[in-house]
N, C-alpha and C positions, 0 to 999 in steps of 0.2 A: 504494500500500500504506500502511496505517496506520502512523504514526510511533510507535514504542514509546519509553518513557522511556529516557534514556541510562543505560548500565551504569556504576555507581560503581566506581572502582578499589579503594577500601578495603573496601567491603562489596558484593560483586556481588549483584544481584537474582536471586532464584531463581524460575524459571518451571516450572510443572508442567502436563502434559496427559495424558489417557488416551485410548486408542483401542480400540474393540471388536475382538476377534480374529475377523474375518469372512473370513479367508483372504486370498489375493492380492487387492490393491485394484483398484478400477475407477478410471476417470478422475475421477469426482467426489470420491473419497477423496483423490486427489493434489492436485487443484486446491483443494479445500475445506480440507484440513488438512496434508497431508504436506509440501507446498512450504513452508508456514510453519514447520513443525518444523525443516526443514533450515536455514532462514534464522536462526531464533532461537537455534540452538545456537552461533552465533558472536556473539550479543549478550548472552546471559545464562548463568547456571548452569542448564542445561536438564535436566529430568528427564522422561522419556517412559515411560509405563506401558501395557502391553497388559493390558486389564482383564478377565481371564478369570473372576474372581469375579462381575463384573457379567453376563458372558455366560451364566452358569448360570441366569439368570432365564428364558432362552428356549431355550438349547441343552441338551438332556438326554441326549446320547450322548457318553460320555467320549472315545472315539477321535476323533469328529468335532471336539470342542473342542480336543484336543491337536493335531490336524493343522492346524486353522485358526489356532491360536496360533503354531505354527511358521511357517506360510506368511506370516502377517502380520509376524513378526519378520524373516524373510528379505527380505520386500518392503521394509520400512522401511530396512534396511541397503542394499539394492540401489538404492533411490531417493535415498540421500544421507545418512542418519544415520550419524555417525561416532562409535564408542564412545570415541574419544580426545577428542571435543569435547562429548559429552553422555552421559547415563546412560540406558540402555535396559534395562528389566527387565520381568518378568511379575509381575502383582499378587500371585498366590498364592505367589510365592517370598519375599514378605515378609508372613507371616501376621499381623504386627502390625496390618495394615489392618483385619482383621475385629474384633480386640479393641478398637481405637479406635472403630470404628463402633458397637459395642455401648455403649461408654461415652458416646459422643456421643448415642446414642439416648435416654439417660436425661434429657437436657435438651431433647429435641425433642418438642413437642406433636404428637399424632396429626394434628390439623387441618392442620399445615404440610405433611406429606407427602401427605395426601389431596388437596390442591389442586394438586399439580404437574401440568403439562400432559401429561408423558410417561405418568404413571400413568393419567390419564383416557383418553388415546389407546389405550394398550395394553389397558385394560379393555374398551374397545369393540371393538378389533380382534381380541382373543384371549380371548373370554369363558370359554373352557373351560380356560384355563391362567393364572389369576390367582393366582400364588403370593405368599406373604408378602414375599419378597425384592423383588418388583416395587414394593410399597408403600414399603419401606425403602431402596430403591435410592439415593435422594438422600442419605441419611445416610452410606452407604458412600462416596459421591462426595465428601462433605465431608471424610470421614476421609482419603481419598486425598490431598487437597490439604493438609489440616492436618498430616498426619504429617511432612511435610518443611518445614512453615512457609513454603510458597510464597506470595509476595506478588503474583505476576503470573500470571494465567491467561488465555491467549488463547482467545477464543470467537467464534463466529459469532452473529449477532443472534438466531437461534432458540434459543440456549442461555442467554440472559440470565436466565430465570426460575430455572434450575437453580443458576447461580452465586449468585444473590441468596439462595436458600435456604441455600447453603453459608455465606454471610456471616452469615445470621441464626442458624444453628446455632453458629457460632464466637462470635458476640456472646453468645448464651445461656450458653455454657460460661464465657466470660470473666467474665460478670456473677456467676455462681454461685461460681466457684472462683478468680477473680483472673486478671489478664492473663496469657494463656498463648500464644494463637495470634494471628498477624496476620490482619486481614480481607483475604482475597484480592481483589485489584483486578482488575476485569474490563477487559480491553483488547480492543477489537473489531478483528478482522482483516477485510480485504476478501474474505470468504469467498463465492465465487459459489455460487448455488443451481444446480447442474448438472442440467438436465432429462434424463430418460432417453431412450433411442432411440425410445420411443413418443411423445415430444413432449408428454405429458400430465402425467406424474408425475415427482417427483424420482428421480434414478437410484438404484436399490436392487437388491441381489442377490435379495432376497426377491420382488421383482416380476419380475426377469429382464430388465431393460431397460438393461443396462450395456454399457460399452466396457471390456474387460478389458485393461489396458495392458501386462501382462506375459505375455499369451497369445501364441501364434504369430501372425506377420503375417497369415496367411490368415484367422484367426479375427477379428482386429481389423478387417480390411478388410470382412469379411462383416457385422460388427456396425455399422460406420459406414454401409455401403451400405443397411442396413435402416432407417436413421433417418428419422423423419417430419420433413418440412420445412414449407414453407408450404402448408397444405391448400387455400388459395384459388388457388394457382398450378396450373392444370390443364395448360396447354400450355407447351412450351419457350419460346414467344414472349411469354408473359404476363409482365408485370412482377412482380417478387417483393417481399416485405416482409421484409427482413433482420432487422428488430427482433423479429419473431416466429419467425424461422427458427432452430432449434436448431443447425443446422450452421454457419450464419453466426456465431452467438454463440460457438461453440467456437473458431472461427478466431482470435478475439482472443488466445488463449493460445499460438498456434503460428505466429506470424509478424507482422512489422511492417506487412504490407500488408492487414490485415483490413478497413480502410475501403475500399480499392480493391475487395476481394472483395465487400463489401456493396453497393457501387455497381454492380458488375457484375450482381448479382442484381436490384437495384432497376430497372435499365434493360434487363434481359433480354439483356445481352451474354453472360451465362453461364447455363447451366442448373443445376438442382439436382444432377443426376448428376455434372456437371463439378466442382461445389463439394465434393461428397462424396468423389470420388476424390482431390482435392487434400488434403482433410482427412485421409483415411486414410493417404496417403503421408507426411504430416507427422507424424502421431501415431506411425506405425511407426518413422520415422527418429528422432524425438525420444527415444523410449523404448528404442531399440536397445541402448545401453550398459547400461541398467538390466536389460533382459531377459537380457543376457549375464551380468551380475553375479548375477542371481537364479538362473540355471541353475547357476552355479558354487557358490553358497551352498547350494542345495538338494541339490547333489551331495556336499556335505561338511557334513552336519547337526551334527557335533560342533563345528564352528567357531561356528555360530549359538548352540548351547546354551551354549558357553563364554562368549560375549559376554553372554548373558542372565544366567548365573550370576555373572559378574564384576560386572555392573550391580547385581544384588541384594546382593552382598557389599559393594559400595562404599557402599550405603545403610544397611547394618546399623547402624553407629554412630549415624547420625542418627535412625533409627527407635527404637533402644534409648534414646537420650537423651530423645526425646519421650515415650515410654511411661513412663520412670522419673519424669519430671516430672508427667505426668498422674496416675499411680498415687499419687504422694505427695500431690498436691493433693486427690485424691478420697478419701483415707484407706485405700487398698488396701495391704496389706502383702505 
């Protein structure tokens, strides 16, 4: 795992990260982001945001968004986020984010947002739903970070372009109005690209190729057993190629014996079905406490809502101070 800068005793570094409210997470969400969230809450002053404003660019049913936001919050808590060690809140509970996004938009050239990879990808993938917010999404992303003057933003390699744009927007504001925001420092995590059960594309709910870690054990087992492995391995006695086998790669995260498992595939001592069964057993066992906690939390939604409200309230003074400073510098009364 990437080594992060040491936390200073006198002035703790603040880290910020946002996550889409996509409902209960799949294994790619946990391995790619949530495990790092849990670790970083003990190393920094950590702020985690469920970005429902961002989700409005693609989710247009109010009840669907509310349910997905709640499920994501309950999932994050079930998987290890502790409201006593971090701040968890919903983006729309601090509406200052949208005000700051508008103000930052006044220093952001159109050409900057038009070149972002995510806008180009979504424009091609969803040509019938290219709303204005998809274009200005990166400005709101910059506002999310700048609002709390976070100096550390953990990202995967595929998110570098977005964070660089946030830095450019912050620089533009500071040049025009004076030093106000720190430039957020990009710190890479060893975020694995988790392939879906189809073995072809990144795991995604929109594609339907996920392993849903908080689902019932029978569902998890069915999803794992459906995984595509080494397509060149036709017979049980054929040697496998663990380096291209998605099942073998996932074993790295659920046991110290993954090299032995890979060798078993390579030498045909084990078959793909055997390896899948073992992986399903380990995933079910690993996430059993989280599934139990998730069931408890979803059975008491008031607890989850209370944690989210407390998180937003905790951030109120920081957001208020930031906006007062920005308004003063920009000449707003």
